[in-house]
N, C-alpha and C positions, 0 to 999 in steps of 0.2 A: 468323596466322589474324583477328584484330581490326582489324588495321591499318586505315585509313581511316574506322573506323565512330566515334571519339571523336577530336576534335581534339586535336592535340598539348598544346596549352597547357591544354586544360582539366585534365590531372591534377593541376595544382598546385593544384586544386580538393577535390580527393580527398583530403585528409589527416585524421588523427585530432582533431587538434585541432579540425575543422571537426563533428566527431558531439560532442564532449564535453560541450557545456553540455546536448544530450539527455541524457546519461548521467548527468550531475549531478542534473537536475532530477527525473528518473524514480527517483534514489537518493533522493531528499529525504523529510521529512517533509511536505512541501506537495503533491506528486504523490499523482494520483488513485490508487488502487489497480487492476491489473488495465489501464493505460493501454497502448496499442503504440504508439510514435514511428517515422518515417520520418526518417532523417536523413541529410544528405550534401552535399556542398559550402556549406555554410551555410543549407540549405533543410530547412526542418523542418515535418511535418504530421503528424495522427493517423489511424492507421489503424483502422476499426471494423470489429471482426465481431459480428454480433448473435447472441445465443442466448435462443432461447426459454425459457418455465419450465417446460417440458416435463412428462412425464406418468411419475408412479412405477410403473412395473409390479411392484415388488419384486424379490427375487432366486430366489423360487420357479418354481413351474409357470407362473403368470399370464406370465413373461418369455419370449415366444414371440413370432416373427416374424408370425403372424398376429395378435395382441395390437398388435404395432405398426403393422401395417395398419388395423387396426379403431381404433385410437388417432390416426392420422395427422394429420386435421385439428387436434385438440388438442396433439397433439406439435407441429406446426408453426407454430400461433396466434400470429401477432405483438403 
């Protein structure tokens, strides 16, 4: 099904040892917490997912879809 999509000789670059440095780094004491890294064929890049500060509605009666809608601007503020 994937024949012709990836050049035959490219597979030689898709080996576990070509991502191992990323695994070792991310498990080291020097690595940042929560970092996500893409690795393959000797190419390394950092992936960013941004999380806002958010709004605490608690776990009681204030935790409603209506309060999420009312606080959407603050929930989304980057």
